[in-house]
C-alpha positions as CSV (number, residue, x, y, z in Angstrom):
1,M,-109.0,-107.9,55.6
2,A,-110.6,-109.3,52.4
3,Y,-108.4,-111.6,50.5
4,L,-108.0,-112.7,46.9
5,A,-109.8,-115.9,46.1
6,Q,-107.9,-118.8,44.6
7,T,-110.0,-120.3,41.9
8,P,-110.6,-124.1,42.2
9,Q,-110.0,-124.4,38.4
10,P,-106.8,-122.3,37.6
11,A,-106.6,-123.7,34.0
12,L,-110.1,-122.5,33.4
13,A,-109.5,-119.1,34.9
14,A,-106.4,-118.7,32.7
15,V,-108.7,-118.8,29.7
16,N,-109.8,-115.2,30.5
17,R,-108.1,-112.8,28.3
18,A,-108.5,-109.8,30.6
19,P,-107.3,-109.9,34.3
20,V,-110.0,-110.6,36.8
21,Q,-109.7,-110.5,40.6
22,L,-112.3,-111.9,42.9
23,W,-112.0,-110.8,46.6
24,L,-113.7,-112.6,49.4
25,P,-114.7,-110.8,52.6
26,R,-113.3,-111.2,56.0
27,A,-115.2,-113.5,58.3
28,S,-117.1,-110.8,60.0
29,L,-118.6,-109.6,56.7
30,S,-119.1,-113.0,55.2
31,H,-123.0,-112.9,55.6
32,C,-123.1,-109.3,54.2
33,V,-120.7,-109.4,51.2
34,R,-120.6,-112.3,48.8
35,A,-117.6,-111.0,46.8
36,M,-115.9,-108.1,45.2
37,V,-115.0,-108.5,41.5
38,F,-112.5,-106.4,39.5
39,R,-111.9,-106.6,35.8
40,S,-109.7,-104.5,33.5
41,T,-109.3,-104.4,29.7
42,L,-107.0,-101.4,29.8
43,G,-104.2,-101.6,27.2
44,I,-105.7,-104.7,25.6
45,G,-109.3,-104.2,24.8
46,R,-108.8,-101.9,21.9
47,D,-107.5,-104.8,19.8
48,W,-110.3,-107.2,20.7
49,P,-112.9,-108.4,18.2
50,E,-116.4,-107.1,18.9
51,A,-117.6,-110.4,20.4
52,W,-115.2,-110.2,23.3
53,R,-116.7,-107.0,24.6
54,Y,-119.8,-108.9,25.7
55,N,-120.6,-110.2,29.2
56,H,-123.1,-112.9,30.2
57,F,-124.3,-113.0,33.7
58,P,-126.7,-115.5,35.3
59,A,-129.8,-114.6,37.3
60,S,-128.9,-113.8,40.9
61,P,-130.6,-112.9,44.2
62,L,-127.7,-110.6,45.1
63,C,-127.8,-106.8,45.1
64,A,-124.7,-105.0,43.7
65,I,-123.0,-101.6,43.7
66,G,-120.8,-101.2,40.7
67,W,-118.2,-98.7,39.6
68,F,-116.6,-97.9,36.2
69,F,-113.3,-96.3,36.8
70,Q,-112.6,-96.1,33.2
71,G,-114.8,-97.0,30.3
72,H,-118.5,-97.9,30.5
73,S,-121.0,-100.7,29.8
74,E,-124.5,-101.0,28.2
75,L,-127.2,-103.5,29.0
76,I,-128.2,-105.2,25.8
77,D,-131.7,-106.3,24.7
78,E,-131.6,-110.1,24.6
79,G,-133.3,-109.9,21.1
80,H,-130.3,-108.1,19.7
81,P,-127.2,-109.4,21.6
82,A,-124.8,-109.3,18.6
83,A,-125.8,-106.1,16.8
84,P,-123.1,-103.4,17.2
85,E,-125.4,-100.7,15.9
86,S,-128.0,-101.6,18.5
87,P,-127.7,-99.1,21.4
88,G,-128.2,-100.5,24.9
89,Q,-129.1,-98.9,28.2
90,R,-126.0,-97.1,29.5
91,V,-125.1,-98.3,33.0
92,P,-124.4,-95.4,35.4
93,Q,-120.7,-94.9,36.3
94,V,-121.6,-95.7,40.0
95,Y,-124.8,-97.8,40.1
96,F,-127.0,-99.9,42.3
97,S,-128.8,-103.0,41.1
98,G,-131.2,-105.3,42.8
99,P,-131.8,-109.0,42.5
100,V,-131.9,-110.2,38.9
101,T,-134.4,-112.9,37.9
102,R,-133.2,-113.5,34.4
103,P,-129.8,-113.8,32.6
104,T,-128.4,-110.5,31.4
105,I,-126.1,-109.4,28.7
106,S,-123.9,-106.3,28.6
107,R,-121.4,-104.8,26.2
108,N,-118.3,-102.9,27.3
109,S,-116.5,-100.0,25.8
110,P,-113.3,-101.2,24.0
111,E,-111.2,-100.5,27.2
112,G,-112.3,-100.2,30.7
113,H,-111.7,-101.0,34.4
114,G,-114.5,-101.6,36.8
115,M,-115.7,-103.5,39.9
116,M,-118.8,-105.0,41.4
117,L,-119.6,-105.2,45.1
118,M,-122.0,-108.2,45.5
119,L,-124.1,-107.9,48.6
120,L,-126.6,-110.3,50.1
121,P,-130.1,-108.7,49.8
122,D,-131.1,-109.4,53.4
123,A,-128.0,-107.6,54.5
124,V,-128.8,-104.6,52.3
125,Q,-132.3,-104.5,53.8
126,A,-131.0,-104.7,57.4
127,M,-128.5,-102.0,56.9
128,T,-130.5,-99.5,54.8
129,G,-134.2,-100.4,55.1
130,L,-134.3,-100.7,51.3
131,N,-136.9,-103.1,50.0
132,P,-135.1,-105.4,47.5
133,A,-138.4,-106.3,45.8
134,E,-138.6,-102.7,44.5
135,W,-135.3,-103.1,42.8
136,I,-135.7,-106.5,41.0
137,N,-134.1,-106.3,37.5
138,R,-133.3,-102.6,38.0
139,F,-130.0,-100.7,37.4
140,A,-129.9,-97.1,38.5
141,P,-127.5,-94.4,39.9
142,L,-126.5,-95.2,43.4
143,S,-128.0,-91.8,44.5
144,A,-131.5,-93.2,43.4
145,A,-131.2,-96.1,45.8
146,L,-129.2,-95.2,48.9
147,D,-128.5,-92.3,51.2
148,A,-125.7,-89.7,51.4
149,D,-123.4,-91.9,53.4
150,W,-123.5,-94.6,50.7
151,Q,-123.1,-92.0,48.0
152,H,-120.0,-90.7,49.8
153,L,-118.7,-94.2,49.8
154,G,-119.3,-94.4,46.1
155,A,-117.3,-91.2,45.5
156,A,-114.5,-92.3,47.7
157,V,-114.1,-95.7,45.9
158,L,-114.2,-93.9,42.6
159,A,-111.4,-91.6,43.6
160,A,-109.2,-94.3,45.3
161,P,-105.8,-94.9,43.7
162,D,-105.9,-98.7,43.3
163,D,-108.1,-101.8,43.9
164,P,-106.7,-102.8,47.3
165,S,-107.5,-99.3,48.6
166,R,-111.0,-99.6,47.2
167,V,-111.5,-103.0,49.1
168,A,-110.2,-101.4,52.3
169,L,-112.6,-98.4,52.0
170,I,-115.5,-100.7,51.4
171,E,-114.8,-102.9,54.4
172,E,-114.2,-99.9,56.7
173,F,-117.5,-98.5,55.7
174,L,-119.5,-101.7,55.9
175,L,-118.1,-103.3,59.1
176,P,-119.8,-101.0,61.7
177,R,-123.1,-100.9,59.8
178,W,-123.2,-104.7,59.5
179,Q,-122.2,-105.2,63.1
180,A,-125.1,-102.9,64.2
181,A,-127.7,-104.5,61.8
182,R,-126.8,-108.1,61.5
183,P,-129.2,-110.7,62.9
184,A,-128.1,-113.6,65.3
185,A,-124.6,-114.8,64.4
186,S,-124.3,-117.3,61.6
187,A,-121.7,-119.9,61.0
188,P,-118.4,-118.3,59.7
189,G,-117.3,-118.6,56.2
190,T,-118.7,-117.3,52.8
191,P,-122.0,-119.2,52.2
192,R,-122.9,-120.5,48.7
193,L,-126.4,-119.4,47.7
194,R,-128.0,-122.8,48.6
195,D,-126.6,-122.6,52.2
196,W,-127.5,-119.0,52.5
197,A,-131.2,-119.7,51.5
198,Q,-131.3,-122.6,53.9
199,G,-130.1,-120.3,56.6
200,L,-132.8,-117.7,55.8
201,S,-135.4,-120.4,56.0
202,M,-134.3,-121.5,59.5
203,R,-134.1,-117.8,60.7
204,A,-137.6,-117.0,59.2
205,A,-139.1,-120.0,60.9
206,S,-137.7,-119.1,64.3
207,S,-138.2,-115.3,64.4
208,G,-141.2,-113.1,64.8
209,V,-144.6,-113.8,66.5
210,G,-146.1,-116.0,63.9
211,R,-144.2,-119.1,62.8
212,S,-146.4,-120.6,60.1
213,L,-144.9,-121.5,56.7
214,R,-146.8,-118.6,55.1
215,Q,-145.5,-116.1,57.6
216,A,-141.9,-117.4,57.2
217,E,-142.3,-117.1,53.4
218,R,-143.4,-113.4,53.9
219,R,-140.3,-112.7,56.1
220,I,-137.9,-114.2,53.5
221,K,-139.5,-112.2,50.7
222,G,-139.3,-109.0,52.8
223,W,-135.6,-109.6,53.4
224,T,-134.6,-110.6,49.9
225,G,-137.3,-109.4,47.5
226,L,-137.7,-113.0,46.2
227,P,-139.8,-116.0,47.2
228,M,-138.0,-119.0,48.7
229,R,-138.9,-121.0,45.6
230,E,-136.8,-118.6,43.5
231,L,-133.9,-118.6,45.9
232,R,-133.9,-122.4,46.0
233,G,-133.9,-122.6,42.2
234,I,-130.9,-120.3,41.8
235,G,-129.1,-122.2,44.6
236,R,-129.7,-125.5,42.9
237,A,-128.4,-124.1,39.6
238,E,-125.2,-122.8,41.4
239,Q,-124.7,-126.2,43.0
240,A,-125.0,-128.0,39.6
241,F,-122.5,-125.5,38.1
242,F,-120.0,-126.2,40.8
243,H,-120.5,-130.0,40.4
244,T,-119.9,-129.7,36.6
245,L,-116.9,-127.4,37.1
246,A,-115.3,-130.1,39.4
247,Q,-115.4,-132.6,36.5
248,G,-112.7,-130.6,34.6
249,D,-112.4,-131.9,31.1
250,A,-114.0,-135.3,31.9
251,P,-117.3,-136.2,30.4
252,V,-120.2,-135.1,32.5
253,R,-123.0,-137.4,33.5
254,W,-125.9,-135.0,33.6
255,A,-128.3,-137.3,35.3
256,E,-125.8,-137.5,38.2
257,V,-125.4,-133.7,38.3
258,A,-129.2,-133.4,38.4
259,A,-129.6,-135.8,41.3
260,D,-126.7,-134.3,43.3
261,A,-128.2,-130.8,43.0
262,G,-131.7,-131.9,44.0
263,Y,-133.5,-131.8,40.6
264,A,-136.3,-134.1,39.9
265,D,-134.6,-135.3,36.7
266,Q,-132.2,-134.3,33.9
267,S,-135.0,-132.4,32.1
268,H,-135.7,-130.3,35.3
269,L,-132.0,-129.5,35.4
270,C,-132.0,-128.4,31.7
271,R,-135.0,-126.2,32.1
272,E,-133.8,-124.4,35.2
273,T,-130.2,-124.0,33.9
274,R,-131.7,-122.3,30.8
275,R,-133.9,-120.1,32.9
276,V,-131.0,-119.0,35.2
277,T,-128.2,-118.7,32.6
278,G,-129.9,-118.6,29.2
279,F,-128.3,-121.8,28.0
280,A,-128.7,-125.5,28.3
281,P,-126.1,-127.2,30.5
282,A,-123.9,-128.7,27.8
283,E,-123.8,-125.4,25.8
284,L,-123.1,-123.4,29.0
285,R,-120.2,-125.7,29.8
286,Q,-118.8,-125.3,26.3
287,R,-119.2,-121.4,26.4
288,I,-117.5,-121.2,29.8
289,A,-114.5,-123.1,28.3
290,E,-114.3,-121.0,25.1
291,D,-116.1,-117.7,25.1
292,E,-114.7,-114.5,26.7
293,A,-118.1,-113.3,27.5
294,F,-118.4,-116.0,30.2
295,W,-115.4,-114.8,32.2
296,I,-117.4,-114.4,35.5
297,Y,-118.2,-118.1,35.5
298,R,-114.4,-119.0,35.4
299,V,-113.5,-117.2,38.6
300,W,-116.7,-117.7,40.8
301,I,-116.3,-119.8,43.8
């Protein structure tokens, strides 16, 4: 059974004004599901200032299926992130999204309750045949991406009485499909993005008829929709984030963070962090500590 994650920084997670739960998958689904995230502003959001209704998400190679049990959300044009009168793209009640190569901003209704099922793109490709490259930076109704079985799952999760029931439904659905489709067994445990990308590289190099670097790159892009260069960049950014998070309130030595994460230098770290999150490292750290819109960063592990 999936289990509730314990954040490595409880004091930071406590900054969130709305309850957030991050569920991690059982071992047998750890290379299929990255996490399931629930958040609710029911009973509290109506009294919030406008700024607290926003969400900032980093670029991510993951695919997602999302549900809004109550309320809704809109994707906001980055050029007008703070204009209440600026209408955004309404996200479907049950949606599918592919890998996202740029940071995104959304705005919630005053109150709501929703969840995201975060799936590794190679697992989605293996189970469904979907080409993740065709879904880069796209949000669409689940029915536009996946077949009737997945749509039935979407409806069942939407109708379930509570979040643990939803988690159980998802695992019951995914387990036989992943067991039938998964490649050679990987090491148990939930992989961080850098470890997952390295595992893909090793699998691509040892599978298929041709084993040249170019052929391996093609396999990886076919499985994930993204080139290895992009996957490694996002993996480095995630590693730098966790290194910084581990510092707590202590001053951060950015040159050491850059070296630990594999960047050429501190300037490289700054450029890539801005590309993945939209912010320079120091500003991102401050916003995570203070801004409700960065709630996802405070619970991610």
